[in-house]
C-alpha positions in Angstrom: 115.0 -127.9 -247.4 115.5 -129.6 -250.8 113.9 -133.0 -251.2 113.9 -135.5 -254.0 110.4 -136.6 -253.1 107.5 -135.9 -255.4 104.6 -133.8 -254.1 102.5 -136.9 -254.1 105.0 -138.8 -251.9 105.3 -135.9 -249.5 101.5 -135.8 -249.1 101.4 -139.5 -248.6 104.0 -139.4 -245.8 102.3 -136.4 -244.1 99.0 -138.3 -244.0 100.7 -141.4 -242.7 102.4 -139.3 -240.0 99.0 -137.8 -239.0 97.4 -141.2 -238.8 100.3 -142.6 -236.8 100.0 -139.8 -234.3 96.4 -140.7 -233.8 97.2 -144.4 -233.5 99.9 -143.6 -230.9 97.6 -141.4 -228.9 94.8 -144.0 -229.0 97.3 -146.7 -228.0 98.4 -144.7 -225.0 94.8 -144.1 -223.9 94.0 -147.8 -224.1 97.1 -148.8 -222.2 96.8 -146.1 -219.5 93.1 -145.6 -219.3 93.7 -141.9 -219.4 93.1 -139.3 -222.1 95.3 -136.8 -220.3 98.8 -138.3 -219.9 100.7 -135.1 -220.5 99.8 -131.3 -220.6 100.0 -131.4 -224.4 97.2 -134.0 -224.6 94.5 -131.6 -223.4 96.0 -128.2 -222.7 92.6 -126.6 -222.1 91.8 -128.8 -219.1 95.2 -128.9 -217.3 94.4 -126.0 -215.0 91.0 -127.5 -214.0 92.7 -130.9 -213.4 95.4 -129.5 -211.2 92.9 -127.6 -209.1 90.8 -130.8 -208.7 93.8 -132.8 -207.6 94.8 -130.1 -205.2 91.3 -130.1 -203.7 91.4 -133.9 -203.4 94.7 -133.8 -201.6 93.5 -131.2 -199.2 90.3 -133.2 -198.5 92.3 -136.3 -197.9 94.4 -134.5 -195.3 91.3 -133.1 -193.6 89.9 -136.6 -193.5 93.1 -137.9 -191.8 92.9 -135.0 -189.3 89.3 -135.8 -188.5 90.2 -139.5 -188.0 92.8 -138.5 -185.4 90.4 -136.1 -183.7 87.7 -138.8 -183.7 90.1 -141.3 -182.0 91.1 -138.7 -179.4 87.5 -137.6 -178.8 86.5 -141.3 -178.3 89.2 -141.8 -175.8 88.4 -138.6 -174.0 84.7 -139.4 -173.9 85.4 -142.8 -172.4 87.7 -141.3 -169.8 85.1 -138.7 -168.8 82.5 -141.4 -168.5 84.8 -143.1 -166.1 85.4 -139.9 -164.3 81.7 -139.3 -163.7 81.4 -142.8 -162.3 84.3 -142.0 -159.9 82.7 -138.8 -158.7 79.5 -140.7 -158.1 81.5 -143.2 -156.1 83.0 -140.4 -154.1 79.5 -138.9 -153.4 78.4 -142.3 -152.1 81.5 -142.6 -149.9 80.7 -139.1 -148.6 77.2 -140.2 -147.7 78.6 -143.1 -145.7 81.2 -140.9 -144.0 78.6 -138.3 -143.0 76.5 -140.9 -141.1 76.4 -140.1 -137.4 77.2 -143.7 -136.4 80.6 -143.6 -138.0 83.6 -143.2 -135.8 87.1 -141.9 -136.5 88.4 -145.4 -137.5 85.5 -146.0 -139.8 86.1 -142.7 -141.5 89.8 -143.3 -141.9 89.0 -146.6 -143.7 86.6 -144.7 -146.0 89.3 -142.1 -146.5 91.5 -144.9 -148.0 88.8 -145.6 -150.5 88.5 -141.9 -151.4 92.3 -141.8 -151.9 92.0 -144.6 -154.4 89.3 -142.6 -156.2 91.6 -139.5 -156.1 94.5 -141.5 -157.6 92.3 -142.8 -160.4 90.9 -139.4 -161.1 94.4 -138.0 -161.4 95.3 -141.0 -163.8 92.3 -140.0 -165.9 93.8 -136.5 -166.3 96.9 -138.2 -167.7 95.0 -140.2 -170.3 96.9 -140.8 -173.5 95.9 -141.6 -177.1 98.6 -142.5 -179.7 101.3 -141.6 -177.2 99.9 -138.1 -176.7 98.2 -136.7 -173.5 94.7 -135.9 -174.7 94.1 -133.4 -171.9 97.4 -131.5 -172.2 96.4 -129.2 -175.0 99.3 -128.0 -177.2 101.8 -129.6 -174.8 100.6 -133.1 -175.4 104.0 -134.7 -174.7 103.6 -134.5 -171.0 100.9 -134.7 -168.4 99.5 -131.5 -166.8 99.2 -132.9 -163.2 100.9 -135.4 -160.9 99.6 -136.9 -157.7 100.9 -135.3 -154.5 98.7 -136.2 -151.5 101.0 -134.3 -149.2 100.2 -131.0 -151.0 97.0 -129.9 -149.5 97.7 -126.1 -149.2 95.7 -124.1 -151.7 97.7 -121.1 -153.0 95.9 -117.8 -153.4 96.4 -117.5 -157.1 96.9 -121.1 -158.4 100.7 -120.8 -158.5 102.4 -123.4 -160.8 103.9 -126.4 -159.0 101.9 -125.6 -155.9 98.3 -126.4 -156.8 97.3 -128.0 -153.6 94.4 -130.3 -152.9 96.4 -133.5 -153.5 98.0 -132.7 -156.9 100.9 -130.7 -158.4 100.3 -128.8 -161.6 103.3 -129.4 -163.9 102.4 -127.2 -166.8 99.8 -124.6 -167.9 99.2 -125.6 -171.5 97.5 -123.6 -174.1 94.8 -125.2 -176.2 94.8 -123.6 -179.7 94.2 -126.7 -181.8 91.3 -126.6 -184.2 90.1 -129.1 -186.8 89.1 -128.0 -190.2 85.6 -128.8 -191.4 85.5 -129.7 -195.1 82.2 -127.8 -195.4 84.0 -124.7 -194.2 85.3 -123.3 -190.9 87.1 -124.9 -188.0 86.0 -126.1 -184.6 87.5 -127.1 -181.2 87.7 -130.7 -180.4 89.3 -130.9 -176.9 89.5 -129.5 -173.4 92.5 -129.3 -171.1 92.9 -131.2 -167.8 92.7 -127.8 -166.0 89.4 -127.0 -167.6 88.0 -130.4 -166.7 89.5 -131.4 -163.4 90.9 -128.2 -162.0 88.5 -125.5 -162.9 89.6 -122.0 -161.7 88.1 -118.6 -161.0 89.4 -115.6 -162.9 91.8 -114.9 -160.0 93.3 -118.4 -160.2 91.6 -119.8 -157.1 89.7 -123.1 -157.3 86.2 -122.8 -158.7 83.2 -124.3 -156.8 83.1 -127.2 -159.3 86.8 -128.1 -159.0 87.0 -131.9 -159.2 90.4 -132.3 -157.6 89.6 -130.1 -154.7 86.2 -131.6 -154.0 87.6 -135.1 -153.7 90.7 -134.1 -151.7 88.5 -132.1 -149.3 86.4 -135.2 -148.7 89.6 -137.3 -148.0 90.9 -134.7 -145.6 87.6 -134.3 -143.8 87.4 -138.1 -143.4 90.9 -138.3 -142.0 90.1 -135.5 -139.6 86.8 -137.1 -138.5 85.2 -133.8 -139.5 81.5 -134.6 -140.1 80.6 -131.0 -141.1 83.6 -131.0 -143.5 82.4 -134.3 -145.0 78.9 -132.8 -145.6 80.4 -129.7 -147.2 82.6 -131.9 -149.4 79.6 -133.9 -150.5 77.9 -130.7 -151.8 81.1 -129.8 -153.6 81.2 -133.2 -155.2 77.7 -132.8 -156.6 78.7 -129.5 -158.1 81.9 -131.1 -159.5 79.7 -134.0 -160.9 77.6 -131.5 -162.8 80.7 -129.9 -164.2 82.1 -133.3 -165.4 78.8 -134.1 -167.1 79.0 -130.8 -168.9 82.5 -131.7 -170.1 81.2 -135.1 -171.1 78.4 -133.4 -173.1 81.0 -131.3 -174.9 82.8 -134.4 -176.2 79.5 -135.9 -177.2 78.9 -132.8 -179.4 82.5 -133.0 -180.7 81.9 -136.6 -181.7 78.7 -135.8 -183.6 80.4 -132.9 -185.4 83.4 -135.0 -186.4 81.1 -137.7 -187.7 79.1 -135.2 -189.7 82.4 -133.6 -191.1 83.8 -137.0 -191.9 80.6 -138.0 -193.8 80.8 -134.7 -195.7 84.5 -135.3 -196.5 83.8 -138.8 -197.8 81.0 -137.6 -200.1 83.2 -134.7 -201.3 86.0 -137.1 -202.0 83.7 -139.2 -204.3 82.6 -136.0 -206.0 86.1 -134.8 -206.6 87.2 -138.3 -207.9 84.2 -138.3 -210.2 85.1 -134.9 -211.6 88.7 -135.9 -212.1 87.6 -139.0 -213.9 85.4 -137.1 -216.2 88.3 -134.8 -217.1 91.2 -137.2 -217.5 89.8 -140.7 -218.1 89.7 -142.0 -221.6 86.8 -143.7 -223.4 88.7 -146.9 -223.8 86.2 -148.5 -226.1 86.3 -145.5 -228.5 90.1 -145.4 -228.2 90.4 -149.1 -229.0 88.2 -148.6 -232.1 90.3 -145.7 -233.2 93.5 -147.7 -232.7 92.1 -150.6 -234.7 90.9 -148.3 -237.5 94.1 -146.3 -237.6 96.2 -149.4 -237.8 94.0 -150.7 -240.6 94.2 -147.4 -242.5 98.0 -147.4 -242.3 98.3 -151.0 -243.6 95.9 -150.3 -246.4 97.7 -147.0 -247.3 101.1 -148.7 -247.6 99.6 -151.6 -249.6 98.0 -149.2 -252.1 101.2 -147.1 -252.3 103.1 -150.2 -253.1 100.7 -151.1 -255.9 100.9 -147.8 -257.7 102.8 -148.2 -261.1 106.2 -146.4 -261.1 107.0 -145.0 -264.6 110.1 -142.9 -265.3 111.6 -141.2 -268.4 113.8 -144.2 -269.0 110.7 -146.4 -269.4 109.5 -144.2 -272.3 113.0 -144.1 -273.9 113.4 -147.8 -273.8 110.2 -148.4 -275.8 
């Protein structure tokens, strides 16, 4: 390219352009508080910065998931605490019903109280959190059981829709959900209604600690004025109580682990934000000083350029 500028003028403009770029960058850092506003600002740190931001986004999602799991675990723990109190109430009613002085009418009255316990225990299996059934595993849009006091026949293999002992099983949900620990790995945070209230043997028959069956057996024995049946039901209720307390302990452990994972995630979040800040945040004080100095240099340069004498060939000829 042909130019009519002198070498001195070209050098002057090049230096001015360089200083203006520095001023522009300093001005952007002061206004945004960042030294990396575009990949061209710090090409060497872009890869590191993108990875840090990706890690922060993932950690935030883990934190959200842990918060949801914490809420569900709290609801489940409270529900199981209520369930253990209900089973204790049933044990107390069984002791009353087993008394030799009780007659058929007395036991029928107690059976009515046991029925209320049974209804509440079933309601506990349908507990919801945030519109989801917390004991329905992966199928949390619907309850696993419904009350059916007329259904007292126990099928040989736990057939669906024919559970017996006062309830109908509506679904057999899987429970594959795990929560990620920011420190590494995953862990289970829930149990299903079947695991808690309707424990089964490998062949599908009710296990000895089956909560639903123990309560319904007591109700049936009371209605039939069967003292031996009441005594047997009381023993089953104590076994079921131990099972419920084990489930309650599971959720206590889950709550502790979620709390530890949440604390780790919070600390890790601070660490990531600090690292991101170290990479992309500007030294605003230094940038402001550079902006001020650059602006002063440009003004001084133009003033000096304007004061330089301009002598041409015609000036010499006119003398």
